[in-house]
N, C-alpha and C positions, 0 to 999 in steps of 0.2 A: 600788606602783602608784598613780598619781594618779587621783582621783575626777573624774567628769565635771562640768564647771562651765559655767554659762550665765550671761552677764552680763545686766543689765537690758535691753539692746538686743535680745537674743534673744526675750525675752517681748514687747517692743514690736513686733518683726516678726511674731511669732505673732498679736498683736492686730490688726495691719494685715491679715494674711491672713484672719482671721476677719471683719473688716469688709468685705473684698472679697468673701468668700463671702456675706455678708449682702446685698450689692448684687446679686450675680449670682443667688443663690437666695433671693429674699425670703421668709424663713421666720420672722423675728422670734425667731430662736434664736441665730444666731452672734454677734449684737450683744452678748449677755450674756457669751459666752465671750471676746469681744474686751475687754470691760470687766474681766473677771477677769485676763486676761493683762496688760493695762496696769497694773493695780494690783499684780500680782505683780512686773512689771518695776520699778515704783517701789520696792517693798519690797526687791528685790535691789539696787537702786541705793543705797538708804539703809543696807542691811546687806550689804556686799560679801562677807563671809565665809560667807554662807548656803550650805549644801550643796545640791546638785541634788535630793536626796531631799526636803529641806524645801521647796524651791521647788515641786516637783510636788505636795506635800501642800498647800501654801498655795494654789496654783492650783486644785487639786481642790475644796477647801473653798469658795474664792471662786466657782468656777464653779457649784457646787450652789446656793450662797446667791444669786448673781445670777440664776440661772434661776428659782428660786422667787420671788424678788422681782419679776422680770419677768413671770412668769405672774400673780401677784397684781395687778400694775399693769395688765396687759392686760385682765384680767377686769373691773377697776373702771373704767378710764378709756378703754380703746380700743374695747370693745364698743359698737357704736352702738345707740342707742335709736331705734326707728322707729315710725311710726304705722301701718305695714303689716307686722306681725310674721310673717305667713304668705306674704309676697310670693313667695318661692322654694320654697314648700311647697304645691304645687298641690293635692295630695290633701287636705290639712288644710282647705283653703278649702271643700271640698264636705261636710264633716261637718255634719249637720243638714239638708241639702238633700234634696229628693225628686226622684227620677228614674224613668223608665220603663225596664223591662228590655228591652234590645235583643236579648239572647239569653237563653233560659230558664236558671234556675239548676238544674243537675242535678249530683248528687253534690257539692253545695256550691259549685260553680263556674259562673259566668255572666259576662255583660257588660252594661254600660250605655253609652249614648252621651251624652257631655257635649259640647255644641257639635259640633265636628267630630272628636272623639277618642273612641275606644273604651277603656273602663276595665274591667279584670277586677274582678269582685266575688266576695265570698265570703259565703255565708249560707244560710239555710233554702231548700230546694228550692221553686221556684214557677215558674209559666209565663211565657212571653214576654208583654210588655205589662203586667205586674203593676207597680204603683207600689211603690217601695222608698225607704227613708230610709237615708242613709249615717250609720253610727253610729261608725265608727272607721276609721283608716288603718293598714295593715300594709305598709310599704314602698310598693310601687306597686299594691297590691291594696286595694280599698275593702271594708270590712265593712258589710253592709247587713242591714236587717230589712224584711219586708213591711209595708205599711200596711194595717191591717184595714179 
């Protein structure tokens, strides 16, 4: 029985498919698999007697290596530095600010009004109109403490 063989062109086609997937699904993931497939294709072209099992092993090792290198690259170079680090984290912008309770905190739950938006708050029970300071954010709920 003959073993399954794939020439270098098969790996290059796989690499092209991965590149197309990267363009269709911009994930910064398939690009590294395409690189691994292209390098595997070059190795198969240089070593034509390489069995399919070894080709898969080489591709797997290269895929893991390129994914790890790509992740390290993206953390170091692609992550943008900004002068507004809390731009898309609205709740974090309110930490330290003082607001008036819109709805009394009962059983640890209440609401404050920030501009035209109502925010759920969690904290010590206190009446409507009490001044509270935002001390932390838990998802979309602001943790508050009353101001003495």
